[in-house]
PDB file of N, CA, C and O in Angstrom:
ATOM      1  N   UNK A   1     -15.864 -10.016  22.226  1.00  0.00           N
ATOM      2  CA  UNK A   1     -17.031  -9.318  22.359  1.00  0.00           C
ATOM      3  C   UNK A   1     -18.423  -9.709  21.018  1.00  0.00           C
ATOM      4  O   UNK A   1     -19.519 -10.217  20.786  1.00  0.00           O
ATOM      5  N   UNK A   2     -16.902  -8.763  20.350  1.00  0.00           N
ATOM      6  CA  UNK A   2     -17.849  -8.191  19.179  1.00  0.00           C
ATOM      7  C   UNK A   2     -17.582  -9.568  17.637  1.00  0.00           C
ATOM      8  O   UNK A   2     -17.431  -9.212  16.469  1.00  0.00           O
ATOM      9  N   UNK A   3     -17.591 -10.755  18.006  1.00  0.00           N
ATOM     10  CA  UNK A   3     -17.758 -11.794  17.095  1.00  0.00           C
ATOM     11  C   UNK A   3     -18.737 -12.545  17.706  1.00  0.00           C
ATOM     12  O   UNK A   3     -19.768 -13.049  17.260  1.00  0.00           O
ATOM     13  N   UNK A   4     -18.170 -12.532  18.953  1.00  0.00           N
ATOM     14  CA  UNK A   4     -19.959 -13.565  19.516  1.00  0.00           C
ATOM     15  C   UNK A   4     -21.081 -12.936  19.659  1.00  0.00           C
ATOM     16  O   UNK A   4     -22.161 -13.528  19.637  1.00  0.00           O
ATOM     17  N   UNK A   5     -20.954 -11.581  19.833  1.00  0.00           N
ATOM     18  CA  UNK A   5     -22.079 -11.424  19.807  1.00  0.00           C
ATOM     19  C   UNK A   5     -23.169 -11.275  18.406  1.00  0.00           C
ATOM     20  O   UNK A   5     -24.369 -11.541  18.336  1.00  0.00           O
ATOM     21  N   UNK A   6     -21.746 -10.475  16.828  1.00  0.00           N
ATOM     22  CA  UNK A   6     -22.611 -10.958  16.045  1.00  0.00           C
ATOM     23  C   UNK A   6     -22.950 -12.025  14.777  1.00  0.00           C
ATOM     24  O   UNK A   6     -23.518 -12.040  13.685  1.00  0.00           O
ATOM     25  N   UNK A   7     -21.790 -13.389  16.197  1.00  0.00           N
ATOM     26  CA  UNK A   7     -22.939 -14.586  15.758  1.00  0.00           C
ATOM     27  C   UNK A   7     -24.120 -15.086  16.539  1.00  0.00           C
ATOM     28  O   UNK A   7     -24.933 -15.803  15.956  1.00  0.00           O
ATOM     29  N   UNK A   8     -24.250 -14.851  17.500  1.00  0.00           N
ATOM     30  CA  UNK A   8     -25.537 -14.661  18.108  1.00  0.00           C
ATOM     31  C   UNK A   8     -26.566 -13.870  18.003  1.00  0.00           C
ATOM     32  O   UNK A   8     -27.514 -13.913  18.786  1.00  0.00           O
ATOM     33  N   UNK A   9     -26.447 -12.809  16.703  1.00  0.00           N
ATOM     34  CA  UNK A   9     -27.417 -11.962  16.123  1.00  0.00           C
ATOM     35  C   UNK A   9     -27.767 -12.136  14.902  1.00  0.00           C
ATOM     36  O   UNK A   9     -28.526 -11.408  14.263  1.00  0.00           O
ATOM     37  N   UNK A  10     -26.929 -13.646  14.325  1.00  0.00           N
ATOM     38  CA  UNK A  10     -27.659 -14.110  13.370  1.00  0.00           C
ATOM     39  C   UNK A  10     -26.431 -14.403  12.005  1.00  0.00           C
ATOM     40  O   UNK A  10     -26.553 -14.883  10.878  1.00  0.00           O
ATOM     41  N   UNK A  11     -25.082 -13.763  12.895  1.00  0.00           N
ATOM     42  CA  UNK A  11     -23.915 -13.275  11.025  1.00  0.00           C
ATOM     43  C   UNK A  11     -23.297 -14.949  11.015  1.00  0.00           C
ATOM     44  O   UNK A  11     -23.749 -16.074  11.229  1.00  0.00           O
ATOM     45  N   UNK A  12     -22.171 -14.414  10.680  1.00  0.00           N
ATOM     46  CA  UNK A  12     -20.958 -15.608  10.245  1.00  0.00           C
ATOM     47  C   UNK A  12     -20.185 -15.879  10.881  1.00  0.00           C
ATOM     48  O   UNK A  12     -19.569 -14.959  11.417  1.00  0.00           O
ATOM     49  N   UNK A  13     -19.783 -17.312  11.181  1.00  0.00           N
ATOM     50  CA  UNK A  13     -18.657 -17.344  11.478  1.00  0.00           C
ATOM     51  C   UNK A  13     -17.497 -17.474  10.704  1.00  0.00           C
ATOM     52  O   UNK A  13     -16.646 -18.212  11.202  1.00  0.00           O
ATOM     53  N   UNK A  14     -17.055 -16.641   8.947  1.00  0.00           N
ATOM     54  CA  UNK A  14     -15.872 -16.485   8.926  1.00  0.00           C
ATOM     55  C   UNK A  14     -16.415 -15.053   8.000  1.00  0.00           C
ATOM     56  O   UNK A  14     -17.561 -14.662   7.777  1.00  0.00           O
ATOM     57  N   UNK A  15     -14.821 -14.374   7.506  1.00  0.00           N
ATOM     58  CA  UNK A  15     -14.946 -13.196   7.851  1.00  0.00           C
ATOM     59  C   UNK A  15     -15.232 -11.782   8.453  1.00  0.00           C
ATOM     60  O   UNK A  15     -16.439 -12.018   8.503  1.00  0.00           O
ATOM     61  N   UNK A  16     -15.194 -11.208   8.678  1.00  0.00           N
ATOM     62  CA  UNK A  16     -15.102 -10.063   9.079  1.00  0.00           C
ATOM     63  C   UNK A  16     -16.790  -9.231   9.590  1.00  0.00           C
ATOM     64  O   UNK A  16     -17.710  -9.146   8.777  1.00  0.00           O
ATOM     65  N   UNK A  17     -16.907  -8.690  11.057  1.00  0.00           N
ATOM     66  CA  UNK A  17     -18.274  -8.354  11.126  1.00  0.00           C
ATOM     67  C   UNK A  17     -18.445  -6.699  10.866  1.00  0.00           C
ATOM     68  O   UNK A  17     -17.876  -6.066   9.976  1.00  0.00           O
ATOM     69  N   UNK A  18     -18.875  -6.450  11.331  1.00  0.00           N
ATOM     70  CA  UNK A  18     -19.677  -5.251  10.824  1.00  0.00           C
ATOM     71  C   UNK A  18     -20.084  -4.391  11.865  1.00  0.00           C
ATOM     72  O   UNK A  18     -20.364  -3.194  11.795  1.00  0.00           O
ATOM     73  N   UNK A  19     -20.081  -5.280  13.011  1.00  0.00           N
ATOM     74  CA  UNK A  19     -20.856  -5.132  14.175  1.00  0.00           C
ATOM     75  C   UNK A  19     -19.630  -4.015  15.416  1.00  0.00           C
ATOM     76  O   UNK A  19     -18.534  -4.233  15.930  1.00  0.00           O
ATOM     77  N   UNK A  20     -20.810  -2.600  15.439  1.00  0.00           N
ATOM     78  CA  UNK A  20     -20.468  -1.664  16.969  1.00  0.00           C
ATOM     79  C   UNK A  20     -21.862  -1.624  17.524  1.00  0.00           C
ATOM     80  O   UNK A  20     -23.069  -1.451  17.352  1.00  0.00           O
ATOM     81  N   UNK A  21     -20.136  -2.106  18.869  1.00  0.00           N
ATOM     82  CA  UNK A  21     -21.444  -2.316  20.476  1.00  0.00           C
ATOM     83  C   UNK A  21     -21.263  -0.299  20.681  1.00  0.00           C
ATOM     84  O   UNK A  21     -20.339   0.513  20.641  1.00  0.00           O
ATOM     85  N   UNK A  22     -23.027  -0.262  20.941  1.00  0.00           N
ATOM     86  CA  UNK A  22     -22.385   1.320  21.851  1.00  0.00           C
ATOM     87  C   UNK A  22     -23.936   0.329  22.250  1.00  0.00           C
ATOM     88  O   UNK A  22     -24.642  -0.629  21.935  1.00  0.00           O
ATOM     89  N   UNK A  23     -23.667   1.809  23.462  1.00  0.00           N
ATOM     90  CA  UNK A  23     -25.436   1.862  23.429  1.00  0.00           C
ATOM     91  C   UNK A  23     -26.796   1.351  24.207  1.00  0.00           C
ATOM     92  O   UNK A  23     -28.008   1.338  23.993  1.00  0.00           O
ATOM     93  N   UNK A  24     -26.599   1.263  24.427  1.00  0.00           N
ATOM     94  CA  UNK A  24     -28.378   0.095  24.167  1.00  0.00           C
ATOM     95  C   UNK A  24     -28.540  -1.044  22.899  1.00  0.00           C
ATOM     96  O   UNK A  24     -29.426  -1.734  22.392  1.00  0.00           O
ATOM     97  N   UNK A  25     -27.553  -0.858  22.787  1.00  0.00           N
ATOM     98  CA  UNK A  25     -27.321  -2.049  22.460  1.00  0.00           C
ATOM     99  C   UNK A  25     -27.679  -3.817  23.238  1.00  0.00           C
ATOM    100  O   UNK A  25     -27.667  -3.857  24.468  1.00  0.00           O
ATOM    101  N   UNK A  26     -27.960  -5.100  22.490  1.00  0.00           N
ATOM    102  CA  UNK A  26     -29.054  -5.581  22.805  1.00  0.00           C
ATOM    103  C   UNK A  26     -28.180  -7.377  23.510  1.00  0.00           C
ATOM    104  O   UNK A  26     -28.715  -8.484  23.472  1.00  0.00           O
ATOM    105  N   UNK A  27     -26.779  -7.042  24.067  1.00  0.00           N
ATOM    106  CA  UNK A  27     -26.083  -8.891  24.787  1.00  0.00           C
ATOM    107  C   UNK A  27     -27.153  -9.928  24.148  1.00  0.00           C
ATOM    108  O   UNK A  27     -28.189  -9.349  23.823  1.00  0.00           O
ATOM    109  N   UNK A  28     -27.153 -10.912  23.965  1.00  0.00           N
ATOM    110  CA  UNK A  28     -27.258 -11.697  23.638  1.00  0.00           C
ATOM    111  C   UNK A  28     -26.067 -12.871  24.115  1.00  0.00           C
ATOM    112  O   UNK A  28     -26.567 -13.835  24.694  1.00  0.00           O
ATOM    113  N   UNK A  29     -25.082 -12.900  24.006  1.00  0.00           N
ATOM    114  CA  UNK A  29     -23.979 -14.010  24.520  1.00  0.00           C
ATOM    115  C   UNK A  29     -22.627 -13.630  25.680  1.00  0.00           C
ATOM    116  O   UNK A  29     -21.917 -14.595  25.963  1.00  0.00           O
ATOM    117  N   UNK A  30     -22.401 -12.762  26.100  1.00  0.00           N
ATOM    118  CA  UNK A  30     -21.752 -11.702  26.895  1.00  0.00           C
ATOM    119  C   UNK A  30     -22.621 -11.745  27.840  1.00  0.00           C
ATOM    120  O   UNK A  30     -23.795 -11.380  27.889  1.00  0.00           O
ATOM    121  N   UNK A  31     -21.605 -12.456  28.944  1.00  0.00           N
ATOM    122  CA  UNK A  31     -21.992 -12.179  30.418  1.00  0.00           C
ATOM    123  C   UNK A  31     -21.446 -11.420  30.344  1.00  0.00           C
ATOM    124  O   UNK A  31     -21.924 -10.395  29.858  1.00  0.00           O
ATOM    125  N   UNK A  32     -19.601 -11.479  30.949  1.00  0.00           N
ATOM    126  CA  UNK A  32     -19.176 -10.887  31.244  1.00  0.00           C
ATOM    127  C   UNK A  32     -17.605 -10.302  30.406  1.00  0.00           C
ATOM    128  O   UNK A  32     -16.992 -10.905  29.525  1.00  0.00           O
ATOM    129  N   UNK A  33     -17.206  -8.757  31.122  1.00  0.00           N
ATOM    130  CA  UNK A  33     -15.797  -7.862  30.224  1.00  0.00           C
ATOM    131  C   UNK A  33     -14.354  -8.016  31.049  1.00  0.00           C
ATOM    132  O   UNK A  33     -14.296  -7.418  32.123  1.00  0.00           O
ATOM    133  N   UNK A  34     -13.377  -8.653  30.691  1.00  0.00           N
ATOM    134  CA  UNK A  34     -12.670  -8.454  31.490  1.00  0.00           C
ATOM    135  C   UNK A  34     -12.084  -7.267  29.510  1.00  0.00           C
ATOM    136  O   UNK A  34     -12.161  -7.737  28.374  1.00  0.00           O
ATOM    137  N   UNK A  35     -11.588  -5.802  29.889  1.00  0.00           N
ATOM    138  CA  UNK A  35     -11.021  -5.050  29.452  1.00  0.00           C
ATOM    139  C   UNK A  35      -9.743  -3.962  29.938  1.00  0.00           C
ATOM    140  O   UNK A  35      -9.632  -3.861  31.160  1.00  0.00           O
ATOM    141  N   UNK A  36      -9.196  -3.501  29.469  1.00  0.00           N
ATOM    142  CA  UNK A  36      -8.469  -1.880  30.434  1.00  0.00           C
ATOM    143  C   UNK A  36      -9.317  -0.921  29.785  1.00  0.00           C
ATOM    144  O   UNK A  36     -10.323  -0.851  29.079  1.00  0.00           O
ATOM    145  N   UNK A  37      -8.190  -0.005  30.517  1.00  0.00           N
ATOM    146  CA  UNK A  37      -9.042   1.238  30.386  1.00  0.00           C
ATOM    147  C   UNK A  37      -8.510   2.255  28.928  1.00  0.00           C
ATOM    148  O   UNK A  37      -7.352   2.590  28.678  1.00  0.00           O
ATOM    149  N   UNK A  38      -9.939   2.630  28.006  1.00  0.00           N
ATOM    150  CA  UNK A  38      -9.792   2.628  27.164  1.00  0.00           C
ATOM    151  C   UNK A  38      -9.942   4.898  26.749  1.00  0.00           C
ATOM    152  O   UNK A  38     -10.480   5.825  27.355  1.00  0.00           O
ATOM    153  N   UNK A  39      -9.191   4.805  25.556  1.00  0.00           N
ATOM    154  CA  UNK A  39      -9.609   6.427  25.485  1.00  0.00           C
ATOM    155  C   UNK A  39     -10.674   6.817  25.333  1.00  0.00           C
ATOM    156  O   UNK A  39     -11.638   6.066  25.179  1.00  0.00           O
ATOM    157  N   UNK A  40     -10.758   8.427  25.343  1.00  0.00           N
ATOM    158  CA  UNK A  40     -12.114   8.544  25.656  1.00  0.00           C
ATOM    159  C   UNK A  40     -12.499   8.947  24.212  1.00  0.00           C
ATOM    160  O   UNK A  40     -11.793   9.447  23.336  1.00  0.00           O
ATOM    161  N   UNK A  41     -13.996   8.546  24.194  1.00  0.00           N
ATOM    162  CA  UNK A  41     -14.656   9.052  23.158  1.00  0.00           C
ATOM    163  C   UNK A  41     -14.298   7.797  21.385  1.00  0.00           C
ATOM    164  O   UNK A  41     -14.367   7.857  20.157  1.00  0.00           O
ATOM    165  N   UNK A  42     -14.024   7.091  22.209  1.00  0.00           N
ATOM    166  CA  UNK A  42     -13.211   5.120  21.681  1.00  0.00           C
ATOM    167  C   UNK A  42     -13.892   4.222  20.455  1.00  0.00           C
ATOM    168  O   UNK A  42     -13.477   4.272  19.297  1.00  0.00           O
ATOM    169  N   UNK A  43     -14.530   3.746  20.707  1.00  0.00           N
ATOM    170  CA  UNK A  43     -15.463   2.113  19.771  1.00  0.00           C
ATOM    171  C   UNK A  43     -15.674   1.406  21.042  1.00  0.00           C
ATOM    172  O   UNK A  43     -16.477   0.810  21.761  1.00  0.00           O
ATOM    173  N   UNK A  44     -14.298   1.889  20.865  1.00  0.00           N
ATOM    174  CA  UNK A  44     -14.432   0.820  22.299  1.00  0.00           C
ATOM    175  C   UNK A  44     -14.494   0.834  24.273  1.00  0.00           C
ATOM    176  O   UNK A  44     -14.741  -0.013  25.132  1.00  0.00           O
ATOM    177  N   UNK A  45     -14.202   1.964  24.273  1.00  0.00           N
ATOM    178  CA  UNK A  45     -14.938   2.541  25.799  1.00  0.00           C
ATOM    179  C   UNK A  45     -16.675   2.224  25.414  1.00  0.00           C
ATOM    180  O   UNK A  45     -17.475   1.477  25.977  1.00  0.00           O
ATOM    181  N   UNK A  46     -16.866   3.279  24.029  1.00  0.00           N
ATOM    182  CA  UNK A  46     -18.334   3.334  23.485  1.00  0.00           C
ATOM    183  C   UNK A  46     -19.119   1.283  23.993  1.00  0.00           C
ATOM    184  O   UNK A  46     -20.221   1.042  24.486  1.00  0.00           O
ATOM    185  N   UNK A  47     -18.379   0.600  23.734  1.00  0.00           N
ATOM    186  CA  UNK A  47     -18.519  -0.986  23.475  1.00  0.00           C
ATOM    187  C   UNK A  47     -18.912  -0.934  25.824  1.00  0.00           C
ATOM    188  O   UNK A  47     -19.975  -1.314  26.315  1.00  0.00           O
ATOM    189  N   UNK A  48     -17.704  -0.380  26.657  1.00  0.00           N
ATOM    190  CA  UNK A  48     -17.722  -0.999  27.541  1.00  0.00           C
ATOM    191  C   UNK A  48     -18.973   0.145  27.915  1.00  0.00           C
ATOM    192  O   UNK A  48     -19.942  -0.515  27.542  1.00  0.00           O
ATOM    193  N   UNK A  49     -19.444   1.214  28.330  1.00  0.00           N
ATOM    194  CA  UNK A  49     -20.134   1.862  28.405  1.00  0.00           C
ATOM    195  C   UNK A  49     -21.757   0.978  28.301  1.00  0.00           C
ATOM    196  O   UNK A  49     -22.786   0.737  28.933  1.00  0.00           O
ATOM    197  N   UNK A  50     -20.891   0.695  26.705  1.00  0.00           N
ATOM    198  CA  UNK A  50     -23.161  -0.917  26.392  1.00  0.00           C
ATOM    199  C   UNK A  50     -23.040  -1.555  26.832  1.00  0.00           C
ATOM    200  O   UNK A  50     -24.129  -2.120  26.937  1.00  0.00           O
ATOM    201  N   UNK A  51     -22.171  -2.169  27.435  1.00  0.00           N
ATOM    202  CA  UNK A  51     -22.126  -3.531  28.697  1.00  0.00           C
ATOM    203  C   UNK A  51     -22.473  -2.471  29.828  1.00  0.00           C
ATOM    204  O   UNK A  51     -23.591  -1.970  29.712  1.00  0.00           O
ATOM    205  N   UNK A  52     -21.736  -2.061  30.858  1.00  0.00           N
ATOM    206  CA  UNK A  52     -21.513  -1.792  31.740  1.00  0.00           C
ATOM    207  C   UNK A  52     -22.238  -0.522  32.648  1.00  0.00           C
ATOM    208  O   UNK A  52     -22.224  -0.053  33.786  1.00  0.00           O
ATOM    209  N   UNK A  53     -22.941  -0.293  31.180  1.00  0.00           N
ATOM    210  CA  UNK A  53     -23.954   1.056  32.067  1.00  0.00           C
ATOM    211  C   UNK A  53     -22.514   2.995  31.296  1.00  0.00           C
ATOM    212  O   UNK A  53     -21.296   3.137  31.186  1.00  0.00           O
ATOM    213  N   UNK A  54     -23.532   3.754  31.071  1.00  0.00           N
ATOM    214  CA  UNK A  54     -22.967   4.969  30.068  1.00  0.00           C
ATOM    215  C   UNK A  54     -22.827   5.596  32.131  1.00  0.00           C
ATOM    216  O   UNK A  54     -21.643   5.872  32.322  1.00  0.00           O
ATOM    217  N   UNK A  55     -23.605   5.807  33.353  1.00  0.00           N
ATOM    218  CA  UNK A  55     -23.207   6.358  34.388  1.00  0.00           C
ATOM    219  C   UNK A  55     -22.356   5.022  35.468  1.00  0.00           C
ATOM    220  O   UNK A  55     -22.025   5.202  36.640  1.00  0.00           O
ATOM    221  N   UNK A  56     -22.192   3.965  34.817  1.00  0.00           N
ATOM    222  CA  UNK A  56     -21.207   2.549  36.286  1.00  0.00           C
ATOM    223  C   UNK A  56     -20.279   3.266  35.303  1.00  0.00           C
ATOM    224  O   UNK A  56     -19.569   4.043  35.940  1.00  0.00           O
ATOM    225  N   UNK A  57     -20.084   3.290  34.332  1.00  0.00           N
ATOM    226  CA  UNK A  57     -18.950   3.175  33.288  1.00  0.00           C
ATOM    227  C   UNK A  57     -17.501   4.623  33.339  1.00  0.00           C
ATOM    228  O   UNK A  57     -16.315   4.790  33.054  1.00  0.00           O
ATOM    229  N   UNK A  58     -19.086   5.590  34.101  1.00  0.00           N
ATOM    230  CA  UNK A  58     -17.575   6.821  33.722  1.00  0.00           C
ATOM    231  C   UNK A  58     -18.099   7.075  35.608  1.00  0.00           C
ATOM    232  O   UNK A  58     -17.461   8.036  36.040  1.00  0.00           O
ATOM    233  N   UNK A  59     -18.912   6.550  36.560  1.00  0.00           N
ATOM    234  CA  UNK A  59     -18.471   6.045  37.826  1.00  0.00           C
ATOM    235  C   UNK A  59     -17.051   5.383  38.063  1.00  0.00           C
ATOM    236  O   UNK A  59     -16.319   5.785  38.968  1.00  0.00           O
ATOM    237  N   UNK A  60     -16.638   4.188  37.076  1.00  0.00           N
ATOM    238  CA  UNK A  60     -15.202   3.018  36.740  1.00  0.00           C
ATOM    239  C   UNK A  60     -13.902   4.554  36.508  1.00  0.00           C
ATOM    240  O   UNK A  60     -13.150   4.687  37.474  1.00  0.00           O
ATOM    241  N   UNK A  61     -13.770   5.203  35.766  1.00  0.00           N
ATOM    242  CA  UNK A  61     -12.884   5.674  35.458  1.00  0.00           C
ATOM    243  C   UNK A  61     -12.837   6.536  35.935  1.00  0.00           C
ATOM    244  O   UNK A  61     -11.721   7.051  35.985  1.00  0.00           O
ATOM    245  N   UNK A  62     -14.568   7.624  36.923  1.00  0.00           N
ATOM    246  CA  UNK A  62     -13.664   8.078  37.974  1.00  0.00           C
ATOM    247  C   UNK A  62     -12.720   7.409  39.031  1.00  0.00           C
ATOM    248  O   UNK A  62     -11.664   8.018  39.199  1.00  0.00           O
ATOM    249  N   UNK A  63     -12.859   6.519  39.614  1.00  0.00           N
ATOM    250  CA  UNK A  63     -12.328   5.397  40.359  1.00  0.00           C
ATOM    251  C   UNK A  63     -10.905   5.495  39.655  1.00  0.00           C
ATOM    252  O   UNK A  63      -9.928   6.034  40.175  1.00  0.00           O
ATOM    253  N   UNK A  64     -10.924   4.891  38.381  1.00  0.00           N
ATOM    254  CA  UNK A  64      -9.830   5.459  38.009  1.00  0.00           C
ATOM    255  C   UNK A  64      -8.867   5.947  37.913  1.00  0.00           C
ATOM    256  O   UNK A  64      -7.756   5.571  37.540  1.00  0.00           O
ATOM    257  N   UNK A  65      -9.279   6.871  38.270  1.00  0.00           N
ATOM    258  CA  UNK A  65      -8.172   8.362  37.394  1.00  0.00           C
ATOM    259  C   UNK A  65      -8.052   9.025  39.196  1.00  0.00           C
ATOM    260  O   UNK A  65      -7.565  10.114  39.501  1.00  0.00           O
ATOM    261  N   UNK A  66      -8.548   8.169  40.001  1.00  0.00           N
ATOM    262  CA  UNK A  66      -8.150   9.222  41.690  1.00  0.00           C
ATOM    263  C   UNK A  66      -7.658   8.454  42.035  1.00  0.00           C
ATOM    264  O   UNK A  66      -7.068   8.815  43.053  1.00  0.00           O
ATOM    265  N   UNK A  67      -7.350   6.748  41.671  1.00  0.00           N
ATOM    266  CA  UNK A  67      -6.641   5.592  42.057  1.00  0.00           C
ATOM    267  C   UNK A  67      -5.190   6.498  40.904  1.00  0.00           C
ATOM    268  O   UNK A  67      -3.965   6.504  41.027  1.00  0.00           O
ATOM    269  N   UNK A  68      -5.468   6.691  40.594  1.00  0.00           N
ATOM    270  CA  UNK A  68      -3.924   6.702  39.585  1.00  0.00           C
ATOM    271  C   UNK A  68      -3.619   5.137  38.839  1.00  0.00           C
ATOM    272  O   UNK A  68      -2.437   4.809  38.950  1.00  0.00           O
ATOM    273  N   UNK A  69      -4.223   4.443  38.331  1.00  0.00           N
ATOM    274  CA  UNK A  69      -4.911   3.133  37.856  1.00  0.00           C
ATOM    275  C   UNK A  69      -4.053   3.560  36.296  1.00  0.00           C
ATOM    276  O   UNK A  69      -3.855   4.768  36.163  1.00  0.00           O
ATOM    277  N   UNK A  70      -3.580   2.697  35.210  1.00  0.00           N
ATOM    278  CA  UNK A  70      -2.970   3.224  34.337  1.00  0.00           C
ATOM    279  C   UNK A  70      -3.820   2.584  32.946  1.00  0.00           C
ATOM    280  O   UNK A  70      -4.008   1.377  32.794  1.00  0.00           O
ATOM    281  N   UNK A  71      -4.464   4.053  31.605  1.00  0.00           N
ATOM    282  CA  UNK A  71      -4.809   3.720  31.311  1.00  0.00           C
ATOM    283  C   UNK A  71      -4.016   3.184  29.571  1.00  0.00           C
ATOM    284  O   UNK A  71      -2.796   3.228  29.417  1.00  0.00           O
ATOM    285  N   UNK A  72      -4.693   2.857  28.776  1.00  0.00           N
ATOM    286  CA  UNK A  72      -4.088   2.366  27.379  1.00  0.00           C
ATOM    287  C   UNK A  72      -3.713   0.971  27.454  1.00  0.00           C
ATOM    288  O   UNK A  72      -3.504   0.480  28.563  1.00  0.00           O
ATOM    289  N   UNK A  73      -3.550  -0.057  25.906  1.00  0.00           N
ATOM    290  CA  UNK A  73      -2.947  -0.993  26.016  1.00  0.00           C
ATOM    291  C   UNK A  73      -1.980  -1.515  27.112  1.00  0.00           C
ATOM    292  O   UNK A  73      -1.921  -2.744  27.149  1.00  0.00           O
ATOM    293  N   UNK A  74      -1.372  -0.994  27.824  1.00  0.00           N
ATOM    294  CA  UNK A  74      -0.327  -1.536  29.066  1.00  0.00           C
ATOM    295  C   UNK A  74      -0.819  -1.227  29.878  1.00  0.00           C
ATOM    296  O   UNK A  74       0.001  -0.321  30.019  1.00  0.00           O
ATOM    297  N   UNK A  75      -1.343  -1.107  30.522  1.00  0.00           N
ATOM    298  CA  UNK A  75      -2.118  -0.532  32.118  1.00  0.00           C
ATOM    299  C   UNK A  75      -2.719  -1.405  32.723  1.00  0.00           C
ATOM    300  O   UNK A  75      -2.100  -2.409  33.074  1.00  0.00           O
ATOM    301  N   UNK A  76      -4.232  -1.244  33.038  1.00  0.00           N
ATOM    302  CA  UNK A  76      -4.918  -1.544  33.897  1.00  0.00           C
ATOM    303  C   UNK A  76      -5.901  -2.187  33.291  1.00  0.00           C
ATOM    304  O   UNK A  76      -6.381  -2.029  32.168  1.00  0.00           O
ATOM    305  N   UNK A  77      -6.271  -3.264  34.530  1.00  0.00           N
ATOM    306  CA  UNK A  77      -8.119  -3.595  32.971  1.00  0.00           C
ATOM    307  C   UNK A  77      -8.330  -3.783  34.335  1.00  0.00           C
ATOM    308  O   UNK A  77      -7.547  -3.729  35.284  1.00  0.00           O
ATOM    309  N   UNK A  78      -9.923  -4.090  34.246  1.00  0.00           N
ATOM    310  CA  UNK A  78     -11.251  -4.171  34.735  1.00  0.00           C
ATOM    311  C   UNK A  78     -12.240  -6.031  34.459  1.00  0.00           C
ATOM    312  O   UNK A  78     -13.089  -5.995  33.569  1.00  0.00           O
ATOM    313  N   UNK A  79     -12.168  -6.593  34.757  1.00  0.00           N
ATOM    314  CA  UNK A  79     -13.374  -7.700  35.250  1.00  0.00           C
ATOM    315  C   UNK A  79     -14.573  -6.800  34.574  1.00  0.00           C
ATOM    316  O   UNK A  79     -14.183  -5.843  33.904  1.00  0.00           O
ATOM    317  N   UNK A  80     -15.706  -6.964  34.658  1.00  0.00           N
ATOM    318  CA  UNK A  80     -16.755  -7.187  34.910  1.00  0.00           C
ATOM    319  C   UNK A  80     -17.886  -7.877  34.318  1.00  0.00           C
ATOM    320  O   UNK A  80     -18.070  -8.104  33.123  1.00  0.00           O
ATOM    321  N   UNK A  81     -18.774  -8.244  35.509  1.00  0.00           N
ATOM    322  CA  UNK A  81     -19.458  -9.261  35.812  1.00  0.00           C
ATOM    323  C   UNK A  81     -20.808  -8.624  36.114  1.00  0.00           C
ATOM    324  O   UNK A  81     -21.760  -9.327  36.456  1.00  0.00           O
TER     325      UNK A  81
END
């Protein structure tokens, strides 16, 4: 996502990106996200909140906890459309 959005915002196709996707971000290219359930207060969770919305992400995480989904890299994932 960060690479696609970096290019969509005028960034280079080579090198590293300095882009951080936080709530309020203006998405120009990405319209769906497949991701794991991430740690609280992480930049990855901030990215998910930017994409799905803060309240919707909180709701999704409540469901995941209630259903005993596994978190982190080897856990369950979600597709956000």
